[in-house]
N, C-alpha and C positions, 0 to 999 in steps of 0.2 A: 414259382407257380404252385408248387406243392404247399408251401407255407400259406399262400393266399387261399387255397382250397380248404385247408384246415381251419383258418380263421373264419372263412365264410360258412363252413359247415357248423362250427361252434356257435356262430351268431344265430344261425337258423334253429339249431337245437335249443338255444337259450330262449328265443322268442316263442318257439312252439311250446316249450314247457311253461312259459309265463301265461300264454293264452289258454292252454289246456287246464292249468290250475285255476284260472279265473272263471272258466266255464263250468267247472264241476259243481259249485253250489246251485247254479240254475238247473243243471241236469238232475241234481239230487232232490229237487223240490217235489214233494209228494202230492198226489192227487187228492182232492177234497171231495167228500161225499156231500158235505153241507157246510156252507159258510153263511153267517147271518149277522146283521147289524141291528136287529130289533127282536124284542121278546114282548109278550103280553102278560100282564098280571092276571091273577084269578078274578074274573068278574063275579058278581053276586050269584048268578044261576049255577056257577060251577064250584061254589064253596061246599065243603063236606063231601059226602059220598053219593048224593043224589045224581050227579052227572059226571061221574069219574071218567077220565080220559085214559084209555088203554090200561084200565085197572088201577089207575093212580087217582086217589081222592084229591080234591082241591083243598087248600088251606081253609081253616074254619071261618075266616073273615076275608073280604076282598083285599088283594094286594095290588100295588102299582110299582113300576120301575122307571127310574129317570133315564137310564141308558143301559144297553146290553149289547154284547157282540161276542162272537166266537166262531169256532170251526171244529169239524170232525173230519179226520183223514181216513183213507181206506184201511190203514193199519190200525185204526182205533185210537189215535192220538186225539184227545179232546181238550179243548181250551174254551172256557167260558168266563167272561168278566161282566159282573153286574155292578151298577152304581145306583144308590138310592132305592134299593128293594125294601119297601116298607108297607105296612098295613095301610090301606087307603085312608088318607086323612079326611076325606069327605064322606065316608060311609057312616050313616046314622048309627048302625049297630057298633061299629068300631069306636065312634065318639062316645056312645053311651057306656061302653066297656072301659073307656079311658086308655085305649090302645091305638087310637088313630095317629098315623104318622110315625109309628115306632117300628123297630125291628126287634122283636123279642127272642129271636133265634141267634145264639152265639156262633152257630155253624150252619153251613149249607152243604148239600150234596147235589150232584148232577145225576140225572137218569137219562140214558139214551134208550129210547123206545123204538124198536123196529118191528115191522111185520115180517114174518119169516115162515118157516115150515117145520114140522116135526121131523124126527130122525128118519122116518120111513118116507118122507117127502110127499105125504098124501093129505095132510091136514094143515090148514093155515093156523099160525100161532102169533101171539104177541110176545116179544121177548124184551124185558126191561132189564138193562144192565145198570147197576148202581155203583157210583164211585164211593170212595172213602169221604169222610167229612172234611170240610175246609173251613178255616176261620172266617167269620163275618163280623164286621164292626157294627156299632150301634146305629150308624148312618145307613146300613144296608149295603155296604160295599164288600165285595169278595172276588177273588180270582181262583178259579178251579182249573187245575191242570192234572190230567189223569190219562192213563193208558187203559182202554177197555177192550175186552174180547168180543168183537162183533159176530153175530150169527151170519151164516151165508145161506140165502141172501139177507141183506138188511134193506128192506123196502120201506120207503116213506118214513125216514127217521124223524122223530120229534125229540128235542132236547128240553128237559125240564130242570129247573132248579127247585129243590125240595128242602124240607126241614132236615137238619143234619143229625138230629138226635135219634138214637135207637137203631134197630136193624130194619132191613127192608127199604122200600122206596121212600117212605115218608110221604108227606102231603105236598103237592106242588104249589109254588108261589108264583112262578112265571114259566112260560113255555115259548118255544119258537113260534112265531106268528106275529100278527100285527093287530 
């Protein structure tokens, strides 16, 4: 009887360990602030500084994107993948400049833009968090994976993909939206 109890107890412990181990990845899944399957390129009215969004200028010419998706978690893990991020091939100014349908930027950055508050908690602010530069190919494909320090609170986040050169936010080429 004692031998049977030990075998039975061992079997229960083995099965419990197996199921506990298989449940942990699901339990460890982190909450998302934002998940998206679409982004919108810079339309003509938003090019340059005339209609900057959250203090970020649009690219100098209109841009389009074939596909984009990504997510932002509560801990600030950011993933963005774009494919076919190019200067609008149908824009007359881009055609005249000989840049239509091209990606002249060898790198992209991501910017997470949040509405937040100042340190005193009395004034609304815009906080733009910029990632490092990530490689982009001539076809406008890039994958951005970064850890960002989000303000608290981070209200109404917008994710931008911007020019990768230089310091600061750069000019945006696509943003979350449709």
